[in-house]
SEZA-709793 format. One record per residue: x, y, z of N, C-alpha, C in turn. Coordinates in pm, whole numbers, plus 50000, padded with zeros to 5 digits. Layout:
- X/Y/Z/X/Y/Z/X/Y/Z .
...
end
This chain:
- 44011/12696/26750/43980/12839/26765/44107/12919/26742 .
- 44115/12992/26636/44237/13064/26602/44240/13204/26661 .
- 44132/13250/26721/44133/13382/26781/44020/13468/26732 .
- 44006/13588/26792/43896/13673/26752/43934/13758/26632 .
- 43835/13813/26566/43855/13893/26446/43880/14038/26486 .
- 43983/14103/26430/44005/14244/26462/43883/14329/26430 .
- 43869/14439/26502/43752/14523/26485/43745/14580/26345 .
- 43633/14565/26277/43618/14626/26145/43629/14777/26152 .
- 43680/14836/26047/43685/14981/26037/43556/15030/25974 .
- 43487/15119/26038/43356/15162/25991/43364/15245/25865 .
- 43259/15234/25784/43245/15318/25666/43198/15456/25706 .
- 43250/15556/25640/43198/15691/25661/43060/15703/25599 .
- 42974/15784/25658/42840/15802/25605/42846/15850/25461 .
- 42767/15786/25375/42762/15825/25235/42868/15760/25149 .
- 42961/15687/25214/43067/15623/25137/43013/15498/25071 .
- 43040/15479/24944/42988/15363/24872/43064/15238/24910 .
- 42995/15127/24899/43055/14999/24930/43143/14954/24814 .
- 43270/14913/24840/43357/14869/24732/43299/14746/24662 .
- 43334/14731/24537/43280/14621/24457/43377/14503/24448 .
- 43494/14513/24515/43595/14408/24499/43615/14331/24628 .
- 43508/14307/24702/43521/14253/24837/43596/14121/24843 .
- 43576/14031/24749/43640/13901/24757/43758/13888/24662 .
- 43798/13997/24604/43899/13990/24499/44031/13932/24541 .
- 44074/13957/24667/44207/13913/24706/44205/13789/24794 .
- 44092/13723/24805/44083/13607/24893/44135/13479/24830 .
- 44157/13477/24701/44190/13352/24635/44334/13308/24658 .
- 44424/13401/24691/44565/13365/24697/44618/13346/24838 .
- 44542/13373/24941/44590/13357/25077/44473/13346/25173 .
- 44506/13303/25297/44402/13282/25397/44387/13399/25493 .
- 44479/13492/25489/44478/13600/25588/44362/13696/25564 .
- 44328/13778/25665/44219/13873/25647/44240/13961/25525 .
- 44134/13980/25448/44141/14059/25326/44115/14206/25357 .
- 44209/14290/25320/44189/14434/25334/44104/14478/25215 .
- 43972/14477/25235/43878/14494/25124/43825/14636/25112 .
- 43863/14724/25204/43814/14860/25197/43676/14879/25258 .
- 43616/14770/25302/43482/14778/25359/43481/14724/25502 .
- 43507/14595/25519/43519/14540/25654/43653/14581/25716 .
- 43760/14569/25638/43892/14612/25683/43949/14713/25585 .
- 43986/14828/25637/44049/14929/25552/44200/14925/25563 .
- 44251/14865/25669/44395/14853/25688/44425/14711/25736 .
- 44551/14671/25727/44590/14536/25767/44570/14515/25916 .
- 44552/14388/25953/44526/14355/26093/44636/14409/26185 .
- 44762/14396/26144/44871/14443/26228/44863/14593/26253 .
- 44810/14668/26156/44796/14813/26172/44682/14849/26266 .
- 44589/14757/26284/44484/14777/26383/44538/14747/26523 .
- 44618/14640/26532/44671/14601/26662/44779/14698/26713 .
- 44859/14753/26623/44972/14836/26666/44930/14949/26760 .
- 44824/15026/26729/44781/15131/26822/44680/15083/26925 .
- 44652/14954/26927/44559/14900/27025/44413/14924/26992 .
- 44377/14925/26864/44240/14953/26825/44160/14826/26795 .
- 44213/14709/26830/44137/14585/26816/44029/14578/26924 .
- 43934/14488/26904/43831/14468/27004/43892/14428/27138 .
- 43832/14474/27245/43877/14438/27378/43824/14302/27418 .
- 43873/14198/27352/43826/14061/27375/43949/13973/27399 .
- 43947/13885/27498/44059/13793/27518/44083/13708/27393 .
- 44209/13677/27367/44245/13600/27248/44301/13464/27287 .
- 44252/13360/27223/44307/13226/27236/44345/13182/27095 .
- 44476/13170/27071/44525/13139/26937/44631/13031/26945 .
- 44652/12962/26834/44754/12859/26833/44766/12791/26699 .
- 44853/12693/26691/44878/12623/26565/44914/12479/26594 .
- 44927/12402/26486/44956/12259/26497/45098/12229/26449 .
- 45149/12115/26492/45289/12081/26463/45314/12053/26315 .
- 45210/12009/26243/45229/11970/26103/45125/12037/26014 .
- 45120/12167/26021/45017/12244/25951/45016/12220/25800 .
- 45133/12200/25742/45143/12190/25596/45144/12046/25546 .
- 45129/11950/25634/45151/11810/25596/45049/11755/25497 .
- 44931/11813/25490/44830/11761/25398/44874/11775/25252 .
- 44976/11855/25229/45032/11864/25093/45091/11730/25050 .
- 45118/11642/25145/45173/11511/25111/45072/11424/25036 .
- 44945/11463/25041/44844/11388/24965/44872/11396/24816 .
- 44935/11505/24775/44977/11521/24636/45108/11598/24637 .
- 45218/11531/24673/45344/11600/24697/45391/11682/24577 .
- 45437/11803/24604/45491/11885/24495/45623/11827/24444 .
- 45655/11855/24321/45783/11811/24266/45895/11890/24332 .
- 45998/11817/24372/46108/11883/24442/46241/11832/24387 .
- 46334/11925/24367/46470/11888/24330/46566/11970/24415 .
- 46681/11913/24441/46780/11982/24523/46824/12111/24457 .
- 46850/12109/24327/46901/12228/24259/46797/12339/24258 .
- 46672/12306/24230/46567/12409/24231/46551/12470/24369 .
- 46560/12386/24471/46547/12434/24609/46659/12532/24641 .
- 46780/12497/24606/46894/12584/24637/46883/12718/24565 .
- 46842/12715/24439/46824/12839/24364/46715/12924/24427 .
- 46603/12861/24460/46491/12933/24518/46528/12997/24651 .
- 46601/12925/24734/46641/12978/24864/46732/13099/24846 .
- 46828/13090/24755/46920/13203/24732/46843/13325/24681 .
- 46746/13303/24592/46669/13415/24537/46582/13481/24643 .
- 46521/13400/24728/46428/13453/24827/46497/13516/24947 .
- 46608/13456/24992/46663/13495/25121/46801/13560/25114 .
- 46861/13564/24996/46985/13639/24978/47090/13609/25083 .
- 47131/13711/25158/47234/13695/25259/47192/13602/25371 .
- 47063/13578/25384/47013/13489/25489/46999/13344/25441 .
- 47040/13316/25318/47021/13182/25261/47092/13074/25342 .
- 47214/13102/25385/47289/13001/25460/47219/12973/25594 .
- 47170/13075/25655/47097/13055/25781/46971/12973/25756 .
- 46904/13003/25646/46782/12930/25613/46809/12781/25594 .
- 46910/12747/25514/46936/12604/25489/46994/12537/25612 .
- 47049/12613/25704/47091/12554/25831/46971/12506/25911 .
- 46859/12576/25897/46736/12538/25965/46657/12439/25883 .
- 46657/12461/25750/46578/12379/25657/46669/12322/25549 .
- 46744/12215/25580/46840/12160/25483/46771/12102/25360 .
- 46844/12103/25249/46787/12053/25124/46888/11978/25041 .
- 46964/11888/25103/47069/11817/25030/47019/11689/24965 .
- 46897/11648/24993/46834/11535/24923/46691/11575/24889 .
- 46630/11503/24797/46493/11538/24759/46397/11520/24876 .
- 46418/11418/24959/46332/11400/25076/46347/11517/25172 .
- 46470/11561/25192/46491/11674/25283/46431/11803/25226 .
- 46439/11818/25095/46377/11935/25033/46228/11937/25062 .
- 46162/11824/25044/46019/11818/25071/45989/11842/25217 .
- 46060/11772/25306/46038/11788/25449/46063/11933/25493 .
- 46171/11991/25444/46206/12128/25482/46105/12228/25429 .
- 46057/12206/25308/45958/12298/25250/45830/12299/25333 .
- 45784/12181/25374/45663/12173/25454/45685/12231/25593 .
- 45802/12204/25652/45830/12257/25785/45842/12408/25782 .
- 45905/12462/25679/45920/12607/25666/45783/12674/25653 .
- 45692/12610/25579/45558/12665/25566/45486/12663/25701 .
- 45498/12553/25772/45435/12544/25905/45492/12650/25999 .
- 45624/12660/26002/45688/12755/26093/45659/12900/26056 .
- 45676/12932/25928/45668/13071/25885/45529/13125/25871 .
- 45435/13040/25828/45300/13089/25802/45210/13076/25923 .
- 45222/12966/25998/45128/12941/26106/45186/12964/26245 .
- 45291/12891/26282/45342/12903/26418/45389/13044/26447 .
- 45463/13102/26353/45509/13239/26370/45394/13337/26380 .
- 45294/13321/26293/45183/13415/26289/45102/13413/26418 .
- 45080/13295/26473/45002/13287/26596/45078/13346/26715 .
- 45210/13324/26719/45291/13387/26823/45286/13538/26810 .
- 45301/13586/26687/45298/13731/26663/45163/13789/26702 .
- 45057/13720/26668/44922/13765/26701/44906/13779/26852 .
- 44947/13675/26925/44934/13678/27071/45018/13790/27131 .
- 45136/13811/27078/45221/13918/27130/45166/14056/27098 .
- 45110/14072/26979/45049/14201/26945/44935/14233/27040 .
- 44852/14133/27069/44741/14154/27163/44795/14191/27301 .
- 44899/14123/27343/44958/14149/27474/45023/14287/27481 .
- 45090/14326/27372/45164/14452/27371/45072/14574/27367 .
- 44961/14563/27294/44879/14683/27272/44737/14675/27326 .
- 44691/14555/27360/44553/14540/27402/44535/14543/27552 .
- 44409/14556/27593/44377/14556/27735/44339/14418/27785 .
- 44320/14324/27693/44277/14190/27731/44392/14090/27714 .
- 44376/13975/27775/44481/13873/27776/44484/13791/27647 .
- 44599/13731/27622/44615/13638/27511/44670/13507/27566 .
- 44621/13397/27508/44664/13263/27546/44706/13189/27420 .
- 44822/13123/27426/44881/13061/27308/44896/12910/27327 .
- 44860/12832/27224/44875/12687/27233/44952/12632/27113 .
- 44997/12507/27129/45063/12434/27021/45017/12290/27030 .
- 44951/12241/26925/44891/12108/26924/44982/12012/26848 .
- 45030/11908/26917/45123/11813/26854/45073/11670/26858 .
- 44954/11648/26911/44901/11513/26921/44860/11462/26782 .
- 44895/11337/26753/44859/11276/26625/44732/11194/26644 .
- 44620/11235/26585/44496/11159/26601/44509/11019/26541 .
- 44445/10919/26602/44453/10783/26550/44355/10758/26436 .
- 44365/10840/26334/44275/10831/26220/44336/10742/26114 .
- 44272/10633/26085/44328/10537/25990/44352/10602/25854 .
- 44474/10588/25807/44511/10644/25678/44565/10785/25684 .
- 44552/10851/25797/44599/10989/25809/44721/11003/25900 .
- 44768/10891/25954/44879/10899/26050/45001/10968/25991 .
- 45024/10949/25861/45144/11008/25799/45140/11160/25798 .
- 45023/11218/25819/45011/11364/25819/45038/11424/25957 .
- 45058/11341/26058/45090/11391/26191/44979/11474/26251 .
- 45019/11582/26320/44922/11676/26377/44889/11779/26269 .
- 44807/11736/26175/44780/11815/26055/44688/11934/26083 .
- 44676/12021/25985/44589/12138/25996/44445/12095/26023 .
- 44389/12142/26133/44252/12107/26170/44241/11986/26261 .
- 44353/11920/26291/44348/11799/26374/44298/11827/26514 .
- 44313/11950/26561/44273/11985/26698/44124/12008/26714 .
- 44053/12025/26604/43913/12070/26610/43825/11972/26687 .
- 43837/11843/26657/43750/11744/26722/43774/11738/26872 .
- 43896/11768/26914/43928/11767/27057/43877/11895/27124 .
- 43901/12007/27063/43865/12135/27125/43714/12158/27129 .
- 43642/12102/27034/43497/12125/27026/43415/12004/27068 .
- 43482/11909/27136/43413/11797/27201/43325/11717/27105 .
- 43377/11689/26986/43302/11602/26894/43389/11488/26842 .
- 43475/11439/26929/43566/11331/26894/43487/11207/26852 .
- 43515/11158/26733/43454/11035/26687/43317/11047/26625 .
- 43265/11167/26615/43130/11182/26560/43125/11161/26410 .
- 43238/11169/26342/43237/11155/26196/43327/11042/26148 .
- 43364/10949/26238/43451/10840/26197/43437/10724/26295 .
- 43507/10615/26263/43505/10496/26347/43641/10471/26411 .
- 43714/10577/26439/43846/10561/26497/43839/10492/26633 .
- 43945/10421/26664/43957/10361/26797/44043/10456/26882 .
- 43978/10530/26969/44050/10628/27050/44098/10566/27180 .
- 44211/10618/27227/44268/10575/27353/44219/10665/27467 .
- 44247/10622/27588/44210/10704/27704/44275/10841/27696 .
- 44398/10846/27641/44469/10974/27629/44396/11069/27535 .
- 44330/11015/27433/44253/11101/27342/44136/11165/27415 .
- 44067/11086/27494/43951/11140/27566/43993/11239/27673 .
- 44107/11214/27737/44158/11309/27835/44190/11442/27768 .
- 44257/11433/27652/44291/11555/27580/44165/11628/27535 .
- 44067/11554/27488/43939/11615/27449/43875/11688/27565 .
- 43872/11625/27682/43808/11687/27798/43881/11814/27840 .
- 44013/11810/27836/44090/11928/27873/44067/12042/27774 .
- 44084/12012/27646/44075/12118/27546/43934/12177/27540 .
- 43834/12094/27537/43697/12147/27531/43664/12224/27658 .
- 43723/12183/27772/43704/12259/27895/43765/12398/27885 .
- 43886/12405/27833/43951/12536/27813/43868/12624/27720 .
- 43826/12567/27608/43753/12645/27508/43620/12697/27565 .
- 43551/12611/27641/43426/12653/27701/43449/12763/27804 .
- 43553/12749/27883/43582/12850/27985/43612/12986/27923 .
- 43690/12986/27815/43727/13115/27756/43605/13183/27693 .
- 43511/13103/27643/43388/13161/27589/43302/13220/27701 .
- 43296/13148/27813/43209/13191/27922/43268/13303/28006 .
- 43401/13300/28028/43461/13394/28123/43575/13478/28065 .
- 43625/13441/27945/43739/13511/27889/43872/13455/27937 .
- 43867/13352/28022/43987/13290/28076/43973/13140/28061 .
- 44067/13071/27995/44054/12927/27975/44069/12846/28103 .
- 44130/12901/28205/44157/12827/28327/44030/12796/28404 .
- 44033/12682/28472/43919/12642/28551/43950/12521/28635 .
- 43858/12480/28717/43876/12368/28808/43913/12240/28735 .
- 44017/12173/28784/44057/12045/28729/44143/12052/28605 .
- 44176/12170/28558/44257/12187/28437/44397/12236/28472 .
- 44499/12188/28402/44634/12242/28423/44635/12392/28400 .
- 44710/12464/28480/44713/12610/28470/44772/12655/28337 .
- 44701/12747/28271/44743/12800/28141/44784/12946/28161 .
- 44912/12974/28149/44963/13109/28172/44933/13199/28054 .
- 44896/13322/28082/44874/13420/27975/45009/13460/27914 .
- 45008/13503/27791/45130/13538/27720/45205/13651/27790 .
- 45132/13741/27852/45196/13853/27922/45286/13805/28036 .
- 45254/13690/28093/45332/13637/28206/45431/13530/28165 .
- 45419/13478/28044/45509/13371/27998/45521/13380/27847 .
- 45591/13482/27800/45594/13511/27657/45668/13406/27575 .
- 45749/13326/27637/45823/13222/27565/45771/13082/27594 .
- 45651/13074/27651/45589/12945/27680/45456/12935/27606 .
- 45415/12811/27583/45284/12784/27522/45217/12670/27598 .
- 45086/12659/27583/45018/12541/27632/45034/12433/27525 .
- 45110/12331/27556/45133/12225/27459/45031/12114/27476 .
- 44957/12085/27370/44860/11976/27371/44918/11857/27298 .
- 44963/11758/27375/45022/11639/27318/44956/11513/27370 .
- 45017/11397/27349/44956/11271/27390/44938/11257/27541 .
- 45011/11338/27619/44999/11333/27765/44912/11446/27819 .
- 44836/11509/27733/44749/11617/27776/44817/11751/27772 .
- 44750/11851/27827/44800/11987/27822/44905/12015/27928 .
- 45014/12080/27888/45119/12118/27982/45189/12243/27928 .
- 45217/12338/28016/45292/12456/27974/45435/12416/27942 .
- 45483/12460/27825/45615/12419/27776/45681/12536/27706 .
- 45815/12533/27691/45881/12635/27610/45827/12632/27467 .
- 45814/12747/27405/45758/12750/27270/45844/12665/27176 .
- 45780/12590/27088/45852/12495/27003/45932/12564/26893 .
- 46043/12502/26856/46124/12545/26743/46155/12695/26749 .
- 46199/12739/26867/46217/12882/26890/46314/12946/26792 .
- 46429/12879/26764/46527/12938/26674/46470/12955/26533 .
- 46393/12856/26487/46332/12866/26354/46227/12976/26350 .
- 46145/12984/26453/46039/13086/26456/46100/13225/26466 .
- 46209/13239/26539/46275/13369/26548/46327/13414/26412 .
- 46369/13319/26329/46410/13355/26193/46294/13422/26120 .
- 46175/13366/26131/46058/13417/26059/46003/13545/26119 .
- 46027/13570/26245/45973/13690/26309/46029/13818/26247 .
- 46138/13806/26174/46198/13924/26110/46138/13955/25975 .
- 46046/13870/25931/45983/13889/25800/45836/13923/25817 .
- 45782/13997/25718/45638/14019/25714/45568/13887/25689 .
- 45446/13878/25737/45371/13755/25717/45221/13780/25732 .
- 45144/13675/25746/44998/13690/25756/44954/13785/25866 .
- 45021/13781/25981/44999/13881/26086/45132/13949/26107 .
- 45152/14065/26043/45283/14128/26040/45318/14192/26175 .
end
């Protein structure tokens, strides 16, 4: 569950429906400012507090970009260095300090980690903070780092979507994986949180570790790992702080 959808901006009476509704969806996953459902970017809705008054539960996974390893992009040290200088200018040295690229393996690893940090982890933190800063309802933030025991997928780590089977209580329904007791514990916790937030707007409930709202613990997240859910300092804080200075999917 990545969170609720910002409130659509209504059409004025008599205003025609735009004909380019899906035109900008092919190049990115973020909400499309189509002139019909959304007339302005999500961040511009959140800034004055005009989003829906609904609690938000948002988060990301430790290896969001790892599925690219199924067909690894070509990487060279020289191309990486040129690209970093062109994109980040005076910040290039800081960037390579976080995402080194002195070997081809490091270039690949750094490229995937930068995508995970900049596109997903940063965006979910920003989303939760925007809700907390301008909204009347609470925001809850998670970080999923558990590696599912899926044969053949272990190299992808906690890949994009790996949390779904745990959070929606359908572990093992589409595979023959051999799950451990820790997997079932994590499933029970996560699906309990998700059910609670749907029913009451608050993920907390009997028998579950306490999940602090972002307003009370802005630098902590609910970490879902092999030992179950536990409140922890937000991961890779220095790297995420680098990205917070740039526009992104949730600006």
